FINU-680927 format. One record per residue (C-alpha): residue number from 1; x, y, z; residue in one letter. Coordinates in nm, 4 decimals. Example, Ala and Ser with C-alpha at 12.3 -4.5 7.8 and 13.67 -1.06 7.14 Angstrom:
(atom 1; (1.2300; -0.4500; 0.7800); A)
(atom 2; (1.3670; -0.1060; 0.7140); S)
END
This chain:
(atom 1; (0.0000; 0.0000; 0.0000); M)
(atom 2; (0.1017; 0.3637; -0.0311); T)
(atom 3; (0.0909; 0.5681; 0.2875); A)
(atom 4; (0.3045; 0.7900; 0.5063); A)
(atom 5; (0.4557; 0.7030; 0.8424); D)
(atom 6; (0.3030; 1.0180; 0.9901); D)
(atom 7; (0.1187; 1.3346; 0.8889); W)
(atom 8; (0.3125; 1.5671; 0.6563); D)
(atom 9; (0.5696; 1.2983; 0.5727); L)
(atom 10; (0.6133; 1.1761; 0.2144); P)
(atom 11; (0.4238; 0.8649; 0.1075); P)
(atom 12; (0.6048; 0.5367; 0.0540); R)
(atom 13; (0.5159; 0.1817; -0.0380); T)
(atom 14; (0.4480; -0.0271; 0.2714); L)
(atom 15; (0.3521; -0.3880; 0.3367); Q)
(atom 16; (0.0298; -0.4229; 0.5357); V)
(atom 17; (0.0480; -0.6457; 0.8427); V)
(atom 18; (-0.1768; -0.9554; 0.8091); P)
(atom 19; (-0.5249; -0.9035; 0.9521); S)
(atom 20; (-0.6063; -0.9986; 1.3088); R)
(atom 21; (-0.7786; -1.3321; 1.3687); D)
(atom 22; (-1.0728; -1.1552; 1.5354); D)
(atom 23; (-1.1360; -0.9092; 1.2503); S)
(atom 24; (-1.3911; -0.8721; 0.9735); V)
(atom 25; (-1.1028; -0.8666; 0.7272); E)
(atom 26; (-0.9862; -1.2131; 0.8382); R)
(atom 27; (-1.3403; -1.3486; 0.8182); L)
(atom 28; (-1.3687; -1.2226; 0.4586); L)
(atom 29; (-1.0208; -1.3588; 0.3759); H)
(atom 30; (-1.1010; -1.7009; 0.5230); D)
(atom 31; (-1.4014; -1.7319; 0.2888); A)
(atom 32; (-1.1360; -1.8416; 0.0397); G)
(atom 33; (-1.2241; -1.6326; -0.2670); A)
(atom 34; (-0.9801; -1.3761; -0.4073); E)
(atom 35; (-1.2534; -1.1183; -0.4741); R)
(atom 36; (-1.6270; -1.0988; -0.4255); Y)
(atom 37; (-1.9158; -0.8748; -0.3244); A)
(atom 38; (-2.1614; -0.9367; -0.0442); L)
(atom 39; (-2.4981; -0.7662; -0.0666); V)
(atom 40; (-2.6055; -0.7245; 0.2944); L)
(atom 41; (-2.9291; -0.5349; 0.2426); R)
(atom 42; (-3.1991; -0.7966; 0.2108); G)
(atom 43; (-2.9537; -1.0812; 0.2823); A)
(atom 44; (-3.0681; -1.3931; 0.4594); G)
(atom 45; (-3.0946; -1.3979; 0.8381); D)
(atom 46; (-2.7901; -1.6238; 0.8879); A)
(atom 47; (-2.5542; -1.3936; 0.6958); L)
(atom 48; (-2.6916; -1.0762; 0.8533); R)
(atom 49; (-2.6735; -1.2305; 1.2001); E)
(atom 50; (-2.3125; -1.3430; 1.1503); A)
(atom 51; (-2.2070; -0.9981; 1.0289); L)
(atom 52; (-2.4157; -0.8022; 1.2808); A)
(atom 53; (-2.2082; -0.9104; 1.5806); R)
(atom 54; (-1.9354; -0.6666; 1.6876); P)
(atom 55; (-1.5998; -0.7423; 1.5248); M)
(atom 56; (-1.2816; -0.5491; 1.4677); L)
(atom 57; (-1.2650; -0.3602; 1.1390); E)
(atom 58; (-0.9404; -0.2133; 1.0050); R)
(atom 59; (-0.9207; 0.1274; 0.8422); A)
(atom 60; (-0.6016; 0.2524; 0.6791); I)
(atom 61; (-0.5808; 0.5967; 0.5260); G)
(atom 62; (-0.2959; 0.8264; 0.4280); V)
(atom 63; (-0.1017; 0.7327; 0.7443); V)
(atom 64; (-0.0192; 0.3726; 0.8350); Y)
(atom 65; (0.1339; 0.2805; 1.1705); R)
(atom 66; (0.1906; -0.0962; 1.1911); P)
(atom 67; (0.3586; -0.0669; 1.5334); D)
(atom 68; (0.0376; 0.0669; 1.6890); T)
(atom 69; (-0.2024; -0.0952; 1.4455); E)
(atom 70; (-0.4522; -0.2358; 1.6986); R)
(atom 71; (-0.4977; 0.1073; 1.8577); W)
(atom 72; (-0.4556; 0.3306; 1.5538); S)
(atom 73; (-0.6308; 0.1352; 1.2756); H)
(atom 74; (-0.8861; -0.1066; 1.4276); Y)
(atom 75; (-1.2270; -0.0208; 1.5692); F)
(atom 76; (-1.5345; -0.2209; 1.6684); R)
(atom 77; (-1.8028; -0.2381; 1.4024); A)
(atom 78; (-2.1127; -0.4316; 1.3054); R)
(atom 79; (-2.0654; -0.4839; 0.9327); L)
(atom 80; (-2.4286; -0.5728; 0.8523); A)
(atom 81; (-2.5498; -0.2587; 1.0316); N)
(atom 82; (-2.2840; -0.0374; 0.8740); Q)
(atom 83; (-2.3039; -0.1220; 0.5018); F)
(atom 84; (-2.5585; -0.2252; 0.2418); D)
(atom 85; (-2.2868; -0.4134; 0.0510); A)
(atom 86; (-1.9187; -0.5022; 0.0938); V)
(atom 87; (-1.6592; -0.5630; -0.1772); V)
(atom 88; (-1.3662; -0.7815; -0.0725); H)
(atom 89; (-1.0340; -0.7818; -0.2613); L)
(atom 90; (-0.7931; -1.0193; -0.0949); D)
(atom 91; (-0.4815; -0.8932; -0.2747); T)
(atom 92; (-0.4121; -0.5468; -0.4145); T)
(atom 93; (-0.1081; -0.3446; -0.5188); T)
(atom 94; (0.0075; -0.0061; -0.3962); A)
(atom 95; (-0.0961; 0.3102; -0.5748); L)
(atom 96; (0.1832; 0.5146; -0.7251); R)
(atom 97; (0.1684; 0.8818; -0.6195); P)
(atom 98; (0.1504; 1.1495; -0.8848); L)
(atom 99; (0.4810; 1.3202; -0.9597); D)
(atom 100; (0.5287; 1.5387; -0.6527); L)
(atom 101; (0.8033; 1.7396; -0.8249); A)
(atom 102; (0.5504; 1.9099; -1.0518); V)
(atom 103; (0.3792; 2.1896; -0.8625); A)
(atom 104; (0.0164; 2.2632; -0.9500); P)
(atom 105; (-0.0733; 2.5945; -1.1095); E)
(atom 106; (-0.1416; 2.8594; -0.8440); P)
(atom 107; (-0.5074; 2.9272; -0.7790); V)
(atom 108; (-0.6276; 3.2786; -0.7082); E)
(atom 109; (-0.7235; 3.2959; -0.3430); A)
(atom 110; (-1.0862; 3.3662; -0.2653); E)
(atom 111; (-1.1691; 3.6638; -0.0466); A)
(atom 112; (-1.1942; 3.5813; 0.3229); E)
(atom 113; (-1.5592; 3.6051; 0.4233); T)
(atom 114; (-1.5701; 3.4315; 0.7615); Y)
(atom 115; (-1.7746; 3.4870; 0.9770); P)
(atom 116; (-2.0077; 3.7046; 0.7706); S)
(atom 117; (-2.0278; 3.4784; 0.4642); G)
(atom 118; (-2.0588; 3.7826; 0.2345); L)
END
């Protein structure tokens, strides 16, 4: 994956730590298919019940901290209550950042209007 070690640091390609045994991600991985979609809205009771129990869900954004992953990237969630559908991709590749050496064209600043909004 592509992420930074901390805010305002440059992005780099990182290897994601394998998912925790007690996570949604591991449950989806253990299903055995490389990629699939689960439609949860209107799903049968057994599937909804299995995915409605609280489990750990991992979220990784622009910063990835594997050393503190349990605290910084996992949270308790009830997948069936959170989403109408879930797409699982077991293996992906890192994004390549755009060329950071090319600065964007300057944009004319808008007039400051806070707090009046005029």
